DRENDO-1510 file (C-alpha; in Angstrom, 1 decimal, always signed):
<recs>
REC; n; res; u; v; w
REC; 1; UNK; +14.3; +45.7; +12.2 .
REC; 2; UNK; +15.6; +42.1; +13.2 .
REC; 3; UNK; +15.8; +39.1; +11.1 .
REC; 4; UNK; +16.4; +35.3; +12.1 .
REC; 5; UNK; +16.7; +33.0; +9.3 .
REC; 6; UNK; +15.0; +30.0; +10.8 .
REC; 7; UNK; +15.1; +28.1; +7.6 .
REC; 8; UNK; +16.4; +28.0; +3.8 .
REC; 9; UNK; +19.3; +29.9; +5.0 .
REC; 10; UNK; +22.0; +27.3; +3.7 .
REC; 11; UNK; +19.7; +25.1; +2.1 .
REC; 12; UNK; +17.0; +24.9; -1.0 .
REC; 13; UNK; +14.1; +24.0; +1.8 .
REC; 14; UNK; +12.3; +24.7; +4.9 .
REC; 15; UNK; +10.9; +28.2; +4.0 .
REC; 16; UNK; +11.2; +30.2; +7.9 .
REC; 17; UNK; +12.3; +33.6; +8.4 .
REC; 18; UNK; +11.3; +35.7; +11.4 .
REC; 19; UNK; +10.9; +39.6; +11.3 .
REC; 20; UNK; +10.5; +41.8; +13.9 .
REC; 21; UNK; +9.7; +45.2; +12.6 .
REC; 22; UNK; +7.7; +47.8; +15.0 .
REC; 23; UNK; +6.3; +45.8; +17.7 .
REC; 24; UNK; +5.4; +42.9; +15.7 .
REC; 25; UNK; +6.6; +39.4; +15.1 .
REC; 26; UNK; +6.2; +38.0; +12.1 .
REC; 27; UNK; +7.1; +34.7; +10.5 .
REC; 28; UNK; +7.4; +34.4; +6.7 .
REC; 29; UNK; +6.5; +31.2; +5.6 .
REC; 30; UNK; +7.0; +28.5; +8.0 .
REC; 31; UNK; +7.9; +25.6; +5.4 .
REC; 32; UNK; +9.0; +21.9; +5.8 .
REC; 33; UNK; +12.9; +20.6; +5.9 .
REC; 34; UNK; +13.2; +18.4; +2.5 .
REC; 35; UNK; +16.0; +16.3; +0.9 .
REC; 36; UNK; +18.8; +15.7; +3.1 .
REC; 37; UNK; +18.1; +13.5; +6.4 .
REC; 38; UNK; +20.4; +16.0; +8.4 .
REC; 39; UNK; +17.9; +18.8; +7.2 .
REC; 40; UNK; +14.5; +16.6; +7.4 .
REC; 41; UNK; +15.7; +16.3; +11.1 .
REC; 42; UNK; +15.0; +19.9; +11.3 .
REC; 43; UNK; +11.7; +19.7; +11.4 .
REC; 44; UNK; +11.8; +17.6; +14.5 .
REC; 45; UNK; +13.9; +20.7; +16.6 .
REC; 46; UNK; +12.7; +23.4; +17.9 .
REC; 47; UNK; +11.7; +26.5; +16.0 .
REC; 48; UNK; +13.9; +28.8; +17.1 .
REC; 49; UNK; +11.5; +31.0; +18.6 .
REC; 50; UNK; +8.4; +30.6; +20.9 .
REC; 51; UNK; +5.5; +30.0; +18.3 .
REC; 52; UNK; +2.9; +31.8; +20.9 .
REC; 53; UNK; +4.6; +35.0; +20.8 .
REC; 54; UNK; +4.1; +35.2; +16.8 .
REC; 55; UNK; +1.8; +37.8; +16.4 .
REC; 56; UNK; +1.4; +36.6; +12.3 .
REC; 57; UNK; +2.6; +34.4; +9.6 .
REC; 58; UNK; +2.6; +35.1; +5.8 .
REC; 59; UNK; +2.8; +32.6; +3.3 .
REC; 60; UNK; +4.2; +33.3; +0.0 .
REC; 61; UNK; +3.0; +30.0; -1.4 .
REC; 62; UNK; +1.5; +26.7; -1.0 .
REC; 63; UNK; +4.3; +23.9; -1.8 .
REC; 64; UNK; +5.4; +22.6; +1.2 .
REC; 65; UNK; +8.4; +23.5; +1.5 .
REC; 66; UNK; +7.1; +27.1; +2.3 .
REC; 67; UNK; +3.9; +26.1; +4.3 .
REC; 68; UNK; +4.0; +22.3; +5.5 .
REC; 69; UNK; +5.2; +23.2; +8.4 .
REC; 70; UNK; +2.2; +25.2; +9.9 .
REC; 71; UNK; +0.5; +22.1; +11.6 .
REC; 72; UNK; +3.7; +21.9; +13.7 .
REC; 73; UNK; +3.6; +25.4; +14.6 .
REC; 74; UNK; -0.1; +25.2; +15.3 .
REC; 75; UNK; +0.6; +22.2; +17.5 .
REC; 76; UNK; +3.3; +23.6; +19.3 .
REC; 77; UNK; +0.8; +26.4; +20.5 .
REC; 78; UNK; +0.9; +29.1; +17.3 .
REC; 79; UNK; -3.2; +30.9; +17.3 .
REC; 80; UNK; -2.5; +33.5; +15.3 .
REC; 81; UNK; -3.7; +34.4; +11.6 .
REC; 82; UNK; -1.7; +33.3; +8.8 .
REC; 83; UNK; -2.2; +35.5; +5.9 .
REC; 84; UNK; -1.9; +34.5; +2.1 .
REC; 85; UNK; -3.7; +34.9; -1.0 .
REC; 86; UNK; -6.6; +33.6; -1.8 .
REC; 87; UNK; -5.3; +31.2; -4.2 .
REC; 88; UNK; -3.2; +29.9; -1.9 .
REC; 89; UNK; -5.1; +29.5; +1.1 .
REC; 90; UNK; -7.5; +27.1; -1.1 .
REC; 91; UNK; -4.2; +24.8; -2.3 .
REC; 92; UNK; -3.0; +24.8; +1.4 .
REC; 93; UNK; -6.0; +23.3; +2.3 .
REC; 94; UNK; -5.6; +20.7; +0.0 .
REC; 95; UNK; -1.4; +20.2; +0.4 .
REC; 96; UNK; -1.6; +20.6; +4.5 .
REC; 97; UNK; -4.7; +17.7; +4.7 .
REC; 98; UNK; -2.4; +15.6; +2.2 .
REC; 99; UNK; +1.0; +16.5; +4.1 .
REC; 100; UNK; -0.5; +15.0; +7.7 .
REC; 101; UNK; -2.1; +12.3; +5.3 .
REC; 102; UNK; +1.3; +10.8; +4.6 .
REC; 103; UNK; +2.9; +11.9; +8.1 .
REC; 104; UNK; +0.4; +9.3; +9.5 .
REC; 105; UNK; +0.8; +6.7; +6.8 .
REC; 106; UNK; +4.5; +6.8; +7.2 .
REC; 107; UNK; +4.1; +6.5; +11.1 .
REC; 108; UNK; +2.0; +3.3; +10.5 .
REC; 109; UNK; +3.8; +1.4; +8.0 .
REC; 110; UNK; +6.6; +2.1; +10.2 .
REC; 111; UNK; +5.4; +0.7; +13.0 .
REC; 112; UNK; +3.7; -2.0; +11.2 .
REC; 113; UNK; +6.8; -3.2; +9.0 .
REC; 114; UNK; +9.3; -2.6; +11.9 .
REC; 115; UNK; +11.9; -0.6; +9.9 .
REC; 116; UNK; +11.5; +2.9; +12.4 .
REC; 117; UNK; +14.5; +3.1; +14.6 .
REC; 118; UNK; +12.3; +4.2; +17.6 .
REC; 119; UNK; +10.5; +2.1; +19.7 .
REC; 120; UNK; +6.8; +3.9; +18.5 .
REC; 121; UNK; +7.4; +5.4; +15.1 .
REC; 122; UNK; +5.3; +9.3; +15.6 .
REC; 123; UNK; +3.8; +11.7; +13.2 .
REC; 124; UNK; +5.3; +14.9; +12.8 .
REC; 125; UNK; +2.0; +16.0; +12.7 .
REC; 126; UNK; -1.6; +14.9; +12.3 .
REC; 127; UNK; -4.8; +15.8; +10.3 .
REC; 128; UNK; -6.4; +17.4; +13.2 .
REC; 129; UNK; -3.2; +19.5; +13.5 .
REC; 130; UNK; -3.5; +20.7; +9.9 .
REC; 131; UNK; -7.3; +21.2; +10.3 .
REC; 132; UNK; -6.7; +23.2; +13.2 .
REC; 133; UNK; -3.7; +25.5; +11.2 .
REC; 134; UNK; -6.0; +25.5; +8.0 .
REC; 135; UNK; -8.9; +27.5; +10.2 .
REC; 136; UNK; -6.2; +30.0; +11.1 .
REC; 137; UNK; -5.9; +31.0; +7.5 .
REC; 138; UNK; -6.9; +34.3; +6.4 .
REC; 139; UNK; -7.2; +35.4; +2.6 .
REC; 140; UNK; -5.5; +38.3; +1.6 .
REC; 141; UNK; -6.0; +39.9; -1.5 .
REC; 142; UNK; -2.4; +41.0; -3.8 .
REC; 143; UNK; -2.6; +44.8; -4.0 .
REC; 144; UNK; -4.2; +45.2; -1.0 .
REC; 145; UNK; -2.8; +45.9; +2.2 .
REC; 146; UNK; -3.4; +44.3; +5.7 .
REC; 147; UNK; -2.4; +46.1; +9.2 .
REC; 148; UNK; -0.9; +43.7; +11.4 .
REC; 149; UNK; -0.3; +45.7; +14.9 .
REC; 150; UNK; +2.2; +49.0; +13.3 .
REC; 151; UNK; +2.9; +46.8; +10.2 .
REC; 152; UNK; +1.2; +46.9; +7.0 .
REC; 153; UNK; +1.5; +43.8; +5.3 .
REC; 154; UNK; +1.1; +43.7; +1.1 .
REC; 155; UNK; +1.2; +40.6; -1.3 .
REC; 156; UNK; +2.6; +41.0; -5.0 .
REC; 157; UNK; +2.2; +38.0; -7.7 .
REC; 158; UNK; +5.3; +36.4; -9.0 .
REC; 159; UNK; +4.4; +33.5; -11.3 .
REC; 160; UNK; +5.7; +30.0; -10.1 .
REC; 161; UNK; +2.3; +28.8; -9.0 .
REC; 162; UNK; -1.2; +29.6; -8.3 .
REC; 163; UNK; -1.4; +32.2; -5.6 .
REC; 164; UNK; +2.3; +32.8; -5.3 .
REC; 165; UNK; +3.4; +36.1; -4.4 .
REC; 166; UNK; +6.4; +38.4; -3.1 .
REC; 167; UNK; +5.8; +39.7; +0.3 .
REC; 168; UNK; +6.2; +43.4; +1.4 .
REC; 169; UNK; +6.3; +44.4; +5.0 .
REC; 170; UNK; +6.4; +48.4; +6.3 .
REC; 171; UNK; +6.4; +50.2; +9.5 .
REC; 172; UNK; +7.2; +53.5; +9.5 .
REC; 173; UNK; +10.1; +54.2; +7.9 .
REC; 174; UNK; +11.5; +50.7; +7.5 .
REC; 175; UNK; +10.3; +48.0; +4.8 .
REC; 176; UNK; +11.4; +44.8; +3.8 .
REC; 177; UNK; +10.4; +42.5; +0.8 .
REC; 178; UNK; +10.6; +38.7; +0.5 .
REC; 179; UNK; +10.3; +37.6; -3.2 .
REC; 180; UNK; +9.1; +34.3; -2.0 .
REC; 181; UNK; +9.8; +31.7; -5.1 .
REC; 182; UNK; +10.0; +33.6; -8.6 .
REC; 183; UNK; +8.3; +31.9; -11.6 .
REC; 184; UNK; +9.8; +32.2; -15.2 .
REC; 185; UNK; +9.0; +34.7; -17.9 .
REC; 186; UNK; +7.8; +32.1; -20.0 .
REC; 187; UNK; +6.3; +29.8; -17.8 .
REC; 188; UNK; +3.4; +27.5; -19.3 .
REC; 189; UNK; +0.8; +28.4; -16.8 .
REC; 190; UNK; +1.7; +31.7; -14.7 .
REC; 191; UNK; +2.3; +34.9; -15.7 .
REC; 192; UNK; +5.6; +36.3; -15.3 .
REC; 193; UNK; +6.7; +38.2; -11.8 .
REC; 194; UNK; +5.1; +41.5; -11.3 .
REC; 195; UNK; +7.6; +43.9; -10.1 .
REC; 196; UNK; +7.8; +44.6; -6.3 .
REC; 197; UNK; +8.3; +48.5; -4.9 .
REC; 198; UNK; +11.2; +49.9; -3.5 .
REC; 199; UNK; +12.3; +48.6; -0.1 .
REC; 200; UNK; +15.0; +49.0; +2.2 .
REC; 201; UNK; +16.0; +45.2; +2.9 .
REC; 202; UNK; +15.3; +42.1; +0.5 .
REC; 203; UNK; +15.5; +38.6; +1.1 .
REC; 204; UNK; +15.7; +37.2; -2.6 .
REC; 205; UNK; +15.7; +33.4; -3.7 .
REC; 206; UNK; +18.2; +31.4; -5.7 .
REC; 207; UNK; +17.1; +27.7; -6.3 .
REC; 208; UNK; +18.5; +28.6; -9.7 .
REC; 209; UNK; +21.1; +31.1; -8.8 .
REC; 210; UNK; +23.6; +29.1; -10.8 .
REC; 211; UNK; +21.8; +27.8; -13.7 .
REC; 212; UNK; +20.7; +29.0; -17.0 .
REC; 213; UNK; +17.2; +27.3; -18.7 .
REC; 214; UNK; +17.8; +26.2; -22.2 .
REC; 215; UNK; +17.3; +28.8; -24.6 .
REC; 216; UNK; +16.1; +26.7; -26.9 .
REC; 217; UNK; +13.8; +24.9; -24.8 .
REC; 218; UNK; +12.7; +21.9; -26.8 .
REC; 219; UNK; +11.6; +20.5; -23.9 .
REC; 220; UNK; +8.2; +19.1; -24.6 .
REC; 221; UNK; +9.7; +17.7; -27.7 .
REC; 222; UNK; +12.1; +15.3; -25.8 .
REC; 223; UNK; +9.3; +14.2; -23.8 .
REC; 224; UNK; +7.1; +13.3; -26.6 .
REC; 225; UNK; +10.2; +11.3; -28.0 .
REC; 226; UNK; +10.8; +9.9; -24.8 .
REC; 227; UNK; +6.9; +8.7; -25.0 .
REC; 228; UNK; +7.3; +7.2; -28.5 .
REC; 229; UNK; +10.1; +5.4; -27.9 .
REC; 230; UNK; +9.1; +4.3; -24.8 .
REC; 231; UNK; +5.7; +2.7; -25.8 .
REC; 232; UNK; +7.5; +1.8; -29.1 .
REC; 233; UNK; +9.4; -1.3; -26.6 .
REC; 234; UNK; +6.3; -2.5; -24.7 .
REC; 235; UNK; +6.6; +0.2; -21.6 .
REC; 236; UNK; +5.1; +2.9; -19.5 .
REC; 237; UNK; +6.5; +6.6; -18.7 .
REC; 238; UNK; +6.2; +7.3; -15.3 .
REC; 239; UNK; +6.0; +11.3; -14.2 .
REC; 240; UNK; +6.7; +11.9; -10.6 .
REC; 241; UNK; +5.0; +15.0; -10.4 .
REC; 242; UNK; +4.3; +17.7; -8.2 .
REC; 243; UNK; +0.7; +17.5; -7.4 .
REC; 244; UNK; +0.2; +21.5; -7.8 .
REC; 245; UNK; +1.2; +23.6; -10.4 .
REC; 246; UNK; +3.9; +20.7; -12.1 .
REC; 247; UNK; +0.8; +18.1; -13.0 .
REC; 248; UNK; -1.3; +20.7; -14.6 .
REC; 249; UNK; +1.7; +22.0; -17.0 .
REC; 250; UNK; +2.5; +18.5; -17.7 .
REC; 251; UNK; -1.2; +17.8; -18.3 .
REC; 252; UNK; -1.2; +20.7; -20.7 .
REC; 253; UNK; +1.9; +20.1; -22.6 .
REC; 254; UNK; +0.8; +16.4; -23.2 .
REC; 255; UNK; -2.9; +17.8; -24.7 .
REC; 256; UNK; -1.0; +19.6; -26.9 .
REC; 257; UNK; +1.1; +17.1; -27.8 .
REC; 258; UNK; -1.8; +14.6; -28.6 .
REC; 259; UNK; -3.3; +17.8; -30.5 .
REC; 260; UNK; -0.6; +17.6; -33.0 .
REC; 261; UNK; +0.0; +14.1; -32.9 .
REC; 262; UNK; +3.1; +14.0; -31.5 .
REC; 263; UNK; +2.6; +11.2; -29.2 .
REC; 264; UNK; -0.4; +8.7; -30.0 .
REC; 265; UNK; -4.1; +10.1; -29.2 .
REC; 266; UNK; -5.2; +7.0; -27.8 .
REC; 267; UNK; -2.3; +6.1; -25.4 .
REC; 268; UNK; -4.1; +6.5; -21.8 .
REC; 269; UNK; -3.0; +9.2; -19.3 .
REC; 270; UNK; -3.4; +8.4; -15.5 .
REC; 271; UNK; -3.2; +11.3; -13.3 .
REC; 272; UNK; -2.6; +8.9; -10.0 .
REC; 273; UNK; -2.9; +12.0; -6.9 .
REC; 274; UNK; -6.0; +12.7; -5.1 .
REC; 275; UNK; -4.2; +16.1; -4.1 .
REC; 276; UNK; -3.5; +16.4; -7.7 .
REC; 277; UNK; -7.4; +15.8; -8.8 .
REC; 278; UNK; -8.2; +18.5; -6.0 .
REC; 279; UNK; -5.6; +21.0; -7.3 .
REC; 280; UNK; -6.8; +20.7; -11.1 .
REC; 281; UNK; -9.6; +21.8; -9.8 .
REC; 282; UNK; -8.3; +24.3; -8.5 .
REC; 283; UNK; -6.5; +26.1; -11.4 .
REC; 284; UNK; -9.7; +25.7; -13.2 .
REC; 285; UNK; -11.8; +27.6; -10.3 .
REC; 286; UNK; -9.1; +30.3; -10.0 .
REC; 287; UNK; -8.5; +30.5; -14.2 .
REC; 288; UNK; -8.2; +34.2; -14.9 .
REC; 289; UNK; -5.1; +33.8; -12.8 .
REC; 290; UNK; -3.2; +31.4; -15.3 .
REC; 291; UNK; -2.0; +32.7; -18.6 .
REC; 292; UNK; -3.0; +29.3; -20.2 .
REC; 293; UNK; -6.0; +30.3; -22.7 .
REC; 294; UNK; -9.4; +29.8; -21.3 .
REC; 295; UNK; -10.0; +26.8; -24.1 .
REC; 296; UNK; -7.0; +24.9; -23.0 .
REC; 297; UNK; -7.7; +25.4; -19.4 .
REC; 298; UNK; -11.4; +23.7; -20.4 .
REC; 299; UNK; -9.5; +20.7; -22.4 .
REC; 300; UNK; -6.6; +20.2; -19.3 .
REC; 301; UNK; -8.3; +16.9; -18.4 .
REC; 302; UNK; -9.6; +15.4; -21.8 .
REC; 303; UNK; -9.1; +11.9; -22.2 .
REC; 304; UNK; -7.4; +11.8; -18.5 .
REC; 305; UNK; -8.1; +8.9; -16.2 .
REC; 306; UNK; -8.4; +10.3; -12.6 .
REC; 307; UNK; -7.2; +7.5; -9.9 .
REC; 308; UNK; -8.9; +8.5; -6.7 .
REC; 309; UNK; -8.8; +5.3; -4.6 .
REC; 310; UNK; -6.2; +3.2; -3.0 .
REC; 311; UNK; -7.4; +0.3; -5.0 .
REC; 312; UNK; -7.3; +2.0; -8.5 .
REC; 313; UNK; -4.0; +3.2; -8.0 .
REC; 314; UNK; -3.0; -0.3; -6.9 .
REC; 315; UNK; -4.6; -2.1; -9.7 .
REC; 316; UNK; -2.9; +0.6; -11.9 .
REC; 317; UNK; +0.7; -0.4; -10.5 .
REC; 318; UNK; +0.1; -3.4; -11.8 .
REC; 319; UNK; -1.1; -3.5; -15.3 .
REC; 320; UNK; +0.8; -4.4; -18.3 .
REC; 321; UNK; +0.0; -1.9; -20.9 .
REC; 322; UNK; +1.6; +1.0; -22.3 .
REC; 323; UNK; +0.6; +4.1; -20.1 .
REC; 324; UNK; +1.5; +7.6; -19.3 .
REC; 325; UNK; +1.4; +7.8; -15.2 .
REC; 326; UNK; +1.6; +10.9; -13.5 .
REC; 327; UNK; +1.6; +10.6; -10.0 .
REC; 328; UNK; +3.0; +12.5; -6.5 .
REC; 329; UNK; +5.2; +13.3; -5.3 .
REC; 330; UNK; +7.6; +15.2; -7.6 .
REC; 331; UNK; +11.0; +14.2; -5.9 .
REC; 332; UNK; +9.1; +10.9; -4.9 .
REC; 333; UNK; +9.7; +11.3; -1.4 .
REC; 334; UNK; +6.4; +9.7; -0.5 .
REC; 335; UNK; +2.7; +9.3; -1.8 .
REC; 336; UNK; +1.7; +6.8; -4.8 .
REC; 337; UNK; +5.0; +7.6; -6.9 .
REC; 338; UNK; +6.6; +5.1; -4.9 .
REC; 339; UNK; +4.4; +2.1; -5.7 .
REC; 340; UNK; +5.0; +3.0; -9.2 .
REC; 341; UNK; +8.6; +2.7; -9.2 .
REC; 342; UNK; +8.6; -0.5; -7.0 .
REC; 343; UNK; +6.8; -1.9; -10.2 .
REC; 344; UNK; +8.5; -0.1; -12.8 .
REC; 345; UNK; +12.0; +0.6; -12.0 .
REC; 346; UNK; +13.2; -3.1; -12.2 .
REC; 347; UNK; +12.0; -3.2; -15.7 .
REC; 348; UNK; +14.0; -1.7; -18.7 .
REC; 349; UNK; +11.5; -1.3; -21.0 .
REC; 350; UNK; +10.2; +1.4; -19.0 .
REC; 351; UNK; +11.0; +5.2; -18.6 .
REC; 352; UNK; +10.9; +7.4; -15.3 .
REC; 353; UNK; +11.1; +11.1; -16.1 .
REC; 354; UNK; +11.5; +13.9; -13.4 .
REC; 355; UNK; +10.2; +17.2; -14.8 .
REC; 356; UNK; +12.1; +19.8; -12.3 .
REC; 357; UNK; +14.3; +20.2; -9.9 .
REC; 358; UNK; +15.3; +17.6; -7.4 .
REC; 359; UNK; +16.5; +18.5; -3.8 .
REC; 360; UNK; +19.7; +16.8; -2.7 .
REC; 361; UNK; +19.4; +13.6; -0.6 .
REC; 362; UNK; +15.8; +12.9; -1.9 .
REC; 363; UNK; +14.9; +10.2; -3.9 .
REC; 364; UNK; +14.4; +11.7; -7.0 .
REC; 365; UNK; +17.9; +13.2; -6.8 .
REC; 366; UNK; +19.5; +9.7; -6.3 .
REC; 367; UNK; +18.0; +8.6; -9.2 .
REC; 368; UNK; +18.7; +11.1; -11.2 .
REC; 369; UNK; +22.4; +11.1; -10.1 .
REC; 370; UNK; +22.5; +7.3; -11.7 .
REC; 371; UNK; +21.4; +4.9; -8.5 .
REC; 372; UNK; +21.2; +1.3; -9.5 .
REC; 373; UNK; +18.8; +0.7; -6.6 .
REC; 374; UNK; +16.9; +3.3; -4.4 .
REC; 375; UNK; +15.2; +2.3; -1.2 .
REC; 376; UNK; +11.2; +2.3; -0.9 .
REC; 377; UNK; +9.3; +1.5; +2.2 .
REC; 378; UNK; +12.2; -0.2; +3.6 .
REC; 379; UNK; +13.6; -2.8; +0.7 .
REC; 380; UNK; +15.7; -2.1; -2.0 .
REC; 381; UNK; +14.5; -1.8; -5.3 .
REC; 382; UNK; +16.8; -2.4; -8.2 .
REC; 383; UNK; +16.9; +0.4; -10.7 .
REC; 384; UNK; +17.3; -0.9; -14.5 .
REC; 385; UNK; +14.3; +1.4; -16.2 .
REC; 386; UNK; +16.2; +4.7; -17.9 .
REC; 387; UNK; +15.9; +7.7; -15.9 .
REC; 388; UNK; +15.3; +11.4; -17.3 .
REC; 389; UNK; +15.4; +15.0; -15.8 .
REC; 390; UNK; +13.5; +17.3; -18.2 .
REC; 391; UNK; +14.6; +20.8; -16.2 .
REC; 392; UNK; +12.4; +22.5; -18.9 .
REC; 393; UNK; +9.4; +22.1; -16.8 .
REC; 394; UNK; +10.5; +24.1; -13.6 .
REC; 395; UNK; +8.6; +26.7; -12.5 .
REC; 396; UNK; +11.5; +28.8; -11.1 .
REC; 397; UNK; +13.1; +31.8; -12.8 .
REC; 398; UNK; +16.6; +30.8; -13.9 .
REC; 399; UNK; +19.7; +32.9; -12.6 .
REC; 400; UNK; +19.3; +35.1; -15.1 .
REC; 401; UNK; +15.2; +35.4; -14.1 .
REC; 402; UNK; +16.3; +36.5; -10.9 .
REC; 403; UNK; +18.4; +39.3; -12.2 .
REC; 404; UNK; +15.7; +40.8; -14.2 .
REC; 405; UNK; +13.4; +40.6; -11.4 .
REC; 406; UNK; +15.9; +42.4; -9.2 .
REC; 407; UNK; +17.1; +45.3; -11.8 .
REC; 408; UNK; +12.9; +46.0; -11.7 .
REC; 409; UNK; +13.1; +47.5; -8.2 .
REC; 410; UNK; +13.2; +51.6; -8.1 .
REC; 411; UNK; +16.4; +51.5; -5.9 .
REC; 412; UNK; +19.3; +49.2; -4.8 .
REC; 413; UNK; +18.2; +47.8; -1.1 .
REC; 414; UNK; +19.8; +49.0; +2.0 .
REC; 415; UNK; +20.7; +45.3; +2.4 .
REC; 416; UNK; +20.1; +41.9; +0.6 .
REC; 417; UNK; +20.0; +38.7; +2.1 .
REC; 418; UNK; +19.7; +35.7; -0.7 .
REC; 419; UNK; +18.1; +32.3; +0.5 .
REC; 420; UNK; +16.6; +29.5; -0.6 .
REC; 421; UNK; +19.0; +28.0; -2.5 .
REC; 422; UNK; +22.0; +25.4; -2.5 .
REC; 423; UNK; +25.3; +26.8; -1.0 .
REC; 424; UNK; +26.7; +27.1; -4.9 .
REC; 425; UNK; +23.7; +28.3; -6.2 .
REC; 426; UNK; +23.1; +31.4; -2.8 .
REC; 427; UNK; +26.8; +32.0; -3.4 .
REC; 428; UNK; +26.7; +32.3; -7.4 .
REC; 429; UNK; +23.7; +34.6; -7.3 .
REC; 430; UNK; +25.3; +36.6; -4.3 .
REC; 431; UNK; +28.7; +37.5; -6.4 .
REC; 432; UNK; +26.3; +38.6; -9.4 .
REC; 433; UNK; +24.4; +41.1; -7.5 .
REC; 434; UNK; +27.6; +42.2; -5.9 .
REC; 435; UNK; +29.2; +42.5; -8.9 .
REC; 436; UNK; +26.6; +43.2; -11.5 .
REC; 437; UNK; +24.4; +45.6; -9.2 .
REC; 438; UNK; +26.9; +46.3; -6.8 .
REC; 439; UNK; +24.3; +46.0; -3.7 .
REC; 440; UNK; +25.3; +45.4; -0.5 .
REC; 441; UNK; +24.7; +41.0; -0.5 .
REC; 442; UNK; +25.2; +38.3; +1.7 .
REC; 443; UNK; +24.2; +35.0; +2.2 .
REC; 444; UNK; +22.9; +34.3; +5.9 .
REC; 445; UNK; +23.5; +31.5; +7.6 .
REC; 446; UNK; +20.7; +29.1; +9.5 .
REC; 447; UNK; +19.7; +30.2; +12.6 .
REC; 448; UNK; +21.6; +33.6; +12.1 .
REC; 449; UNK; +20.1; +36.6; +13.5 .
REC; 450; UNK; +21.0; +40.0; +11.7 .
REC; 451; UNK; +20.2; +43.6; +12.1 .
REC; 452; UNK; +20.1; +45.1; +8.7 .
</recs>
């Protein structure tokens, strides 16, 4: 067995792990790098392996930092199968096409407005590339085995996101487990992560490796208070939201708050994201995978105004009535939320609420850190609106949740690698695993190759 860490080794983004097991070369995840510019530039660098030499890709889930480079991989020559759970395949179709659309739009805008440093800005990949990648998706039901050469591939649900799974690879006497992103035991939408079987080598994420979620989580009540205070002064609440997972969780909470009388029943709620609208339909279709009661799934969109077209979005951005606006992306890195930020951020009546983790270097991270101005579409926009962060909506297991999942393994792996975390989070989890479990564990470096 050999592993090369092509992404998410020294950062919480760009999940890409090349595993050579038996005679097969399998890429676990194929994500985009997001956040700091030095990380985003890795999306344009050579992958570190010739794409045509890969036998298969296996996706843990559909979030873009785990799936978003697939069109780039296909563009560079990969022609093999991409295995993922059925729900992940459905979500990836939506996410990849939207990502390609944004890549093309950003390139067009840069060329039109002249703020690209290059003679001609080019998209990382196109919608045609995304469609080719989507055509290579192969559904693999959790609990079933798929033979890839001499390697058995299996998926285990881990909460976090619709369809999200840990991955197990077995060949002969060797086995490797990859956690993907682990969900919370008390998640609003998803069941708790299921335990993994015994493996020789384990790759575990560490997004929240150095943090704990509040034990007395009053996040819905805090959101209700923000809404009441903001509406009272004539402002709107903008919720930059991940279109898949977070948008649906926020809608469920807002519906509960309305039914409980915690926020005004007639306050307009807008879902301004075509991708979030599609994803909501997919969550309804795959409702058997959710922990949300069927009645609440059916009521998820009650009274929510769907903003489908760009013209509708522009009218909403220019509107003056108090409202709650959910718009992608969740870290304000692109998409329609930028137009809402440009309109709302300069006005102190409004409140911008980030409901979840913000990758370092992202626009959301800058705003949460207290930036007095933020760059949007080449122009600096003053920030006078209140900015808050509610991490209680995070879909990630915290440090205790990660340790609880690890303790369920039937036996200690021969070697554990801590991935997908900022350096301080990854090292904090490494120390806990070493000190509390006594396992052999380390944090790999970007592009490092190991033979565990």
